[in-house]
N, C-alpha and C positions, 0 to 999 in steps of 0.2 A: 599743600592743600589736598585733601582727599578728592578722588574722582569717582563719579557714579556713572555707570553705563546708561546712555540716554535711551537706548532701545527698550529698557525695561523699568526705568525709574518710575516708581509709583504704581506699577502695574498691580492690579488687585490679584491676590493669590499667588504671586510670583515670589519664591523664597529669596532672601537676601543673604549674600555671602560676603564676608569681610576677609579680604586678602591682606594679611598683616606683614608679609615680607615678599620680595619680588618673585614672580613666577615667569616662566617662558611666555612670551606674548601670544603665541598660538593657543596655548592652553587657557589663557585668560579670555581670548576671543571665543573659544568653544564654550566656556562657562557663561559668558555674557549672552549667548544665544538662548540660554535657558533660565538665567537668574538675573536678579539685580546684583551687580558686583560693585562693591566699594573697595577701592585700593587705598591703603595707608602708606604714605612715604616712609621709607626705612628710617629716616631721621626722627620720626615721631617716637614718643615713648608711651607705654601703657597708661601713664598719668595724664596724657594730653586729652583735653576735653573732646577734640574731634574724634579721637580714637574711641573714647568711651561712649560718645553718642552713637557711633556706628556699631559698637559692640552691643549696645542695648537693643538694637533692632535686628541683629544678625541671627539667622537660622543656622548658619555654618561659619566656621572660622578656619582659615588656612594659614599655617605657620611654617617656618623652616627651622632655623637653629636658635635664634636669639629671643624669641617671644616665649616667655614663661607662662604656660597654661596651668594655673594653680587655683586654689579655692577663692582667692581674692578676685582674680580675673573672672572666674565663672559666676561669682555673685553679681557681677555687672552685666551678665548676659542671660537674662531670664528666658529668652526665646531659643537659646542655643540647643541644637539637636545633634550636631556632629562637629568634631574637630579633625582637620586633615593635616598631617605632617608631611610636607613635601620633602621626604627624606626617609631615613631608615631608623636611626636611634630615637628613642622616646623619652630620654632623660629630662627634656624640658617640658614634659607633659605629666601632670599628676593624674595617673590613671585611676587611682582610688577616688579622688575628688570628682573626676568625670563620671565614674560609675554611680557615685552617690546622687548625682544630678541627672542620671539617665542620659548622659551625653556620650555618644559613641565616638570612637577614635579610629581613624583609618590612616594608613601610611603606605610607603612604597618600598618594601624590602626587595633588594636585588637591583634597584634602579641604578645605583652607583657602583656596583661591585667591580665591573670592568675598569672603571676609572681609578678606583682605589688600588686595585691590584697592579695596574700599570705604574702608578705612582710609587708603590713600595718597591717594585723591581727596579725602577729608575733610581731610587734612593740607594739600593744595594750596589748598583753600578757606580753611582756618584762616589760612594764611600770607598770603592776598591780600585777603580780604574781611572787613570789620569787621561784627560782629554784637553787638547789645546787647539784652538782654531787659528790658523795662520791668516794674516791679512797683508803680508808683504813677502817678497822673496828673501831668502836667507843665504848668507855665504855658506860654503860647504862645511866650514868648521863649526858654525853656529847650528847648522842642520844636524850634524852628527852629535853635537853636544846636547841638543834638545832630545834627540832620540835616546841618548843614554840617561838623561835626567828623568825622562818620563816613563821609564820602565816601572810598571806597577809591581808591588811586592806580592800581590795575591790576585788570583782569578777565581770567579765564583765556583767554577767546577771543582776546585780543590778545597772548598769550604763547607762547613756544616751550618745549615740554617736551622735555628730553633724558633718554632712558631708557638707563641703563648696564646692559645685559644684557636682551635681548629674548627671554627664555624663557617659561615657563608663566605666570608672574605678570606679567612685563614686557610681554608681548604683550597681555594683558588690560587693563593700565593704558593701553597705547596705544589700544586700542579705546574705552575710556571717555573718554580725552582727545580723541579724534577726534569723539566725540559732543558734546563741549563746544566744538567748532570750534577747538581748539588746533592749532598747528603742532607736529608730533611728529618728532623725529629720534632715532636710536638708534645705539649702538655695541655690536657683538657680534663674537665671534671666528668665529662660524659664518656660512655663506651661507644666509640665511633665505628660504624661499619667499615671494614677494610676497603670496600669499594669507594668510600668517600675520602680515604686518606691520601690517595694519589702517591702511594709508595712511602709516605711518611711513617716513622716509627714512634709509637707512644713511649714516653719516658717520664720519670718523676721530676719534680721541680729542681732538685739539686743537680741532676744529670743535665737537664736542659740548660741551666745557667752555666755549668762548668764546661760543657762540651761545645757550646755554640760559638761559632765565629761571628755570626750575625743573629741577633734576636729581634723578631718583629712581633709587636704586641697587637693582639686582635681579640681580646676578651670583651664582654659586653659591659654596659654602663650601670649595672646594678650597684646600689650604694655600698654593699659590702666589699666591692672591689677597689674602693678608694685606697690610694697609696699601696696598691698591690706590689708595685716595684718600689721597694724601700731600701734602706741602707743595707739590710741583711742580704737582699737580692743582689744589689750591685756589688757587694763584697764577695759574692760567689762567682762573678763573671770573670772572663779572661781579661787580662790587662790591655789587650788590643781589640776588644770586642767592638762590634758595630751595633748600636741600639737604635731601633726605629719605632716611633710611636705615631701611628695615623689612626688611632682609635678614639680615645678621650683623654684630655689633659689630666683629670683628677685621678687617673689610674696610677700616676707616677708621683712620687715624692720629689719635687723639684730640687729641694735642698740636698737630698741624698744623691740625686743624679749629678748635680753641680759638683759636689765634693768628690765623687768618683772620677768625673772627667778631669778635674783639675789635678788629681793625684795620678792619673793615667793618661798622659798626653798622646799616647799612641792609640787610644780608644777614640771612637767617633759616635756622636749622637745626632740623629736627624729627627727633629720634633715638629710635627705639623699641627698638633692640637695642644691647647694650653688652658690653664685656669688661673685667672679669668681670661676671657677674650673680649676685646683686645687687652693685652697685658700692659702694665705700666713700667716706669723707669726702675722700679725696685724688683722687677722680676728676677729671680735668682739664676736663671739660665742665660741672661744677657752677658755679653762681653767675655765669653769663654771660647777660646779659639777652636776647640774641637767639638763645640756644640753648634749645630746649624738649625736655625729656626725658620719655619715657613708659616704663612698666615692661613692655616686651615684650608688648604687647596687640594687635598688628595682627590676629592670628588669634583673638582672644578673643571669640568669639560662641558661644552655646550650640549653634547649628547646626554650626559648624565643629568644635567640641570633640567633638560626637557623631559626626560623620563621621570624624574621626581615630580615635576610640575603636573604630570598627568594624574596626580592624586585627585584632581578635579573630577575625574570620572567616578571614583568611589564616593566622593562628596555628593554628586548628583544621584547616584544610586540610592544612597541613604535618604536623601530628600524626596526621592520618588517612591520610597517604600520597598525598594529592592535590596537583596542582600549584597553587600560590598564584596569585592574580591580579596582585599587585604585589610582585615579588621584586627586591631590590637586587642587581644582578649586578656 
């Protein structure tokens, strides 16, 4: 059941904000001091009458990942002035439809960068270095046997990292990899200032795929990037490559990835983002030993979630007639 802040319920002239997905409590409290706030439980769907009733009176809507802001939703929100995305990517928001209705869109670029970079580095370590936590004493023979068995074949400082997309997160991954003495190469459609490369070397697609021991995907979610990593791309990778996707699920052809991983058991894939989410029992990446799936948690730290939730400040600026700090143009 939706909850409405009692402090401002029914207050004349006070804007109404519909929070469609969970935000950090402190940020909701801050917003309640200024607006009527309606929170919709995550289990509700956009077809739920309670949601639609709230949407009809909303001056602002705040979403995260799973609420699709499209023409159908906007048609149910005649008073809507601004949509806030508590996060970075805007692929769940139809910007054209928003512009047609003069609905502004704000988001929080950079709010989850540190969290995602940490996650990607952790994935690189998980894929290359054995770790075992002991919970009991071992006999000397078992101790020595474990030490022999847990020798890793590779260490990051001897590997080449290929970054597919040297944007906000990709460039920070490059900096972290440089600190670990990795060779870093990248592919990007833009001409990037050398100062922003952190020592990474630009290469073409074929070179990146062929020379990288680890490939980390960081391109944006524009529609033309769908299935960017396809059978041709995987066919050019090393047979023991590590592939990491913490960007968007639809960037990768899952059938091509599955085929490559089955054919190359020494390769590893760590996939944090999927299409759809959540995936069902017919997901082609399930039950493949060298594919490791995580539930879209690269940005899942309390600090990052709070930073993304502060989109409420830009929501309030728009409602107050002030220019927002981060508007999606």
